[in-house]
C-alpha positions in Angstrom: -27.5 -4.3 -13.8 -25.3 -3.4 -10.7 -21.5 -3.0 -11.5 -19.3 -5.7 -10.0 -17.3 -4.9 -7.0 -13.5 -5.2 -7.3 -11.2 -5.2 -4.2 -7.4 -4.8 -5.0 -4.8 -5.7 -2.5 -1.6 -3.8 -3.7 1.9 -4.2 -2.5 5.4 -2.9 -3.0 5.9 -4.5 -6.4 3.5 -1.9 -7.8 5.4 1.1 -6.4 8.8 -0.5 -7.3 7.8 -0.1 -11.0 7.8 3.7 -10.3 11.3 3.6 -9.0 10.5 3.4 -5.3 12.7 1.1 -3.3 11.1 -1.9 -1.5 12.1 -2.9 2.0 12.6 -6.5 1.5 14.2 -7.3 -2.0 17.9 -7.5 -2.6 19.1 -4.0 -2.6 16.1 -2.9 -0.8 15.8 -0.3 2.2 16.6 -3.0 4.8 20.0 -3.7 3.3 21.0 -0.2 4.3 19.1 0.3 7.5 18.1 -1.8 10.4 14.5 -2.2 11.2 15.5 -1.5 14.7 17.0 1.9 13.8 14.2 3.5 11.8 11.0 1.6 12.0 10.1 0.9 15.5 8.4 3.2 18.2 11.5 2.5 20.3 13.8 3.7 17.5 11.8 6.9 17.3 12.0 7.4 21.2 15.9 6.7 21.1 16.8 8.8 17.9 13.9 10.7 16.6 16.1 12.9 14.2 17.4 9.8 12.4 13.9 8.3 12.0 12.4 11.7 10.7 15.4 12.0 8.4 14.9 8.5 7.0 11.2 9.2 6.3 11.8 12.7 5.0 14.0 11.4 2.4 11.6 8.6 1.4 8.8 11.2 1.2 10.8 13.3 -1.2 11.4 10.2 -3.2 7.6 9.6 -3.3 7.0 13.0 -4.5 9.3 12.7 -7.3 7.9 9.4 -8.5 5.0 9.0 -11.1 2.2 6.6 -11.2 2.9 3.7 -13.8 0.8 1.8 -16.1 -0.5 -0.5 -13.2 -1.7 2.4 -11.3 -3.3 4.0 -14.3 -5.0 0.6 -15.2 -6.5 0.4 -11.7 -7.8 3.9 -11.8 -9.2 3.5 -15.4 -11.1 0.2 -14.1 -13.5 2.5 -12.0 -15.2 3.1 -15.4 -16.6 -0.4 -15.4 -16.3 -1.6 -11.8 -16.7 -0.4 -8.1 -13.1 -0.4 -7.3 -11.6 -0.2 -3.8 -7.9 -0.4 -3.3 -6.5 -1.8 -0.2 -2.7 -1.1 -0.2 0.3 -1.9 1.9 2.1 1.0 0.1 2.7 4.3 2.1 2.9 6.2 -1.1 0.0 8.2 -2.7 0.6 7.0 -6.3 -2.9 5.2 -6.5 -4.5 8.5 -5.6 -2.5 10.5 -8.1 -3.4 7.9 -11.0 -6.9 8.8 -10.2 -8.1 5.9 -8.0 -10.9 7.4 -5.8 -11.3 4.6 -3.0 -7.9 3.8 -1.5 -7.3 2.3 2.1 -3.8 2.5 3.5 -3.3 -0.3 5.9 0.3 0.7 6.6 -0.3 4.5 6.6 0.5 7.4 4.2 3.8 8.9 4.2 2.5 12.3 2.9 0.9 12.7 6.2 2.2 13.3 9.7 0.4 12.3 13.0 0.5 13.2 16.5 2.5 10.9 18.7 -0.2 11.3 21.4 -3.7 11.7 20.0 -3.2 10.1 16.5 -4.6 13.2 14.7 -3.4 13.4 11.1 -2.0 16.4 9.3 -1.3 16.8 5.6 2.3 17.7 5.1 1.7 19.3 1.6 5.2 18.0 0.6 7.1 19.4 3.5 9.5 17.5 5.9 8.8 16.8 9.5 11.4 18.6 11.7 12.5 17.7 15.2 10.4 20.2 17.3 7.3 20.2 14.9 4.5 19.6 17.3 0.8 18.8 17.1 -1.7 21.3 18.9 -1.3 19.1 22.1 2.5 19.9 22.2 3.5 16.3 21.1 6.2 15.7 18.5 4.8 15.0 15.1 5.8 11.6 13.6 5.4 9.9 10.1 2.0 8.4 9.5 3.4 5.0 8.9 2.9 1.8 10.7 6.1 0.8 12.3 7.0 -2.7 13.5 5.2 -3.6 16.6 2.2 -1.4 15.9 -1.2 -2.4 14.7 -2.0 -1.9 11.0 -4.9 0.2 10.1 -8.4 -0.6 8.8 -8.0 -4.4 9.0 -11.5 -5.2 9.9 -12.9 -3.0 7.1 -10.5 -4.8 4.6 -11.7 -8.1 5.7 -15.3 -7.2 5.0 -14.4 -5.6 1.7 -12.7 -8.7 0.5 -15.4 -11.0 1.8 -18.0 -9.1 -0.1 -16.2 -8.5 -3.4 -17.2 -10.1 -6.7 -13.5 -9.9 -7.9 -10.4 -9.9 -5.8 -7.1 -8.9 -7.3 -3.7 -9.2 -5.6 -1.0 -7.3 -7.3 2.7 -6.7 -6.4 3.0 -8.6 -3.2 4.8 -11.7 -2.1 2.1 -12.2 0.6 4.7 -12.6 3.3 3.6 -9.7 5.6 1.0 -10.6 8.1 -1.9 -9.9 8.9 -2.2 -8.3 5.4 -1.4 -11.5 3.6 -4.2 -13.3 5.5 -6.8 -11.3 3.4 -6.3 -13.9 0.4 -8.2 -16.4 2.7 -11.4 -14.1 2.9 -12.9 -14.1 -0.5 -16.3 -15.7 -0.9 -16.3 -19.1 -2.9 -17.8 -17.6 -6.1 -15.5 -14.7 -6.3 -13.2 -14.3 -9.3 -9.6 -14.2 -7.7 -6.5 -13.1 -9.5 -2.8 -12.8 -8.5 -0.4 -10.6 -10.5 3.2 -10.6 -9.3 6.8 -11.3 -10.3 7.5 -14.2 -8.0 5.7 -16.0 -5.3 6.4 -19.1 -3.1 3.0 -20.4 -3.3 -0.1 -19.3 -5.2 -3.2 -19.1 -2.8 -5.9 -21.5 -3.3 -8.5 -20.4 -5.9 -6.3 -17.6 -7.5 -5.6 -17.4 -11.2 -1.8 -16.4 -11.3 -0.4 -14.1 -13.9 3.3 -13.8 -13.6 5.1 -10.8 -14.6 5.5 -7.0 -13.9 2.2 -5.3 -12.8 2.6 -2.6 -15.4 2.5 -5.3 -18.0 0.1 -7.9 -16.7 -2.4 -5.6 -15.0 -3.6 -3.6 -18.1 -4.0 -7.0 -20.1 -6.0 -8.4 -17.1 -8.2 -5.3 -16.9 -9.0 -5.5 -20.5 -10.1 -9.2 -20.1 -12.3 -8.4 -17.2 -13.9 -5.5 -19.0 -14.9 -7.9 -21.8 -16.6 -10.2 -19.2 -18.3 -7.4 -17.4 
């Protein structure tokens, strides 16, 4: 019998449990930095060094962080399901936990990209310095989607969610669009679950498991394995 397909939509709450600051929560990154200073194309044009310094610091935080039990539970689920993770997170903790199919709709901070061609470069843990250029001679920038830019792989994400047997939303408050609109895409017979600490409204058709992802996700994965 074919294995069930599982699509996981993961957000900042998963990474927060590994010690990475979120942008929007109290005490998050937007309390210390303005969006317009570090997270728009205009900010990069106006003060590229400030923007590079901001993301260099965040990148070093990512490199020091470790996958938590939620990341590990999703990686282990590949033993029983065909798992694809569609994540808002720009860290590589899903990959380091062992997940093999991860789609980063907001980019990946461990990579740089050309500000002209869009070509990607693996930073291998290094910072991006002012003056670091792509082969075309353009300044390298973080491979992170800024405000005012289109997110990556959205059409692919819609198709994956629409085809999935199981849709799992974890660690997101579903306030950032267009990512949040993916909860409207599961087919009627899909098994849909939401795992998060707090949310204003549970999407229609979703089984809500309130609590930390590192606690609730391993329990849910055990349940689903028994049903597989």
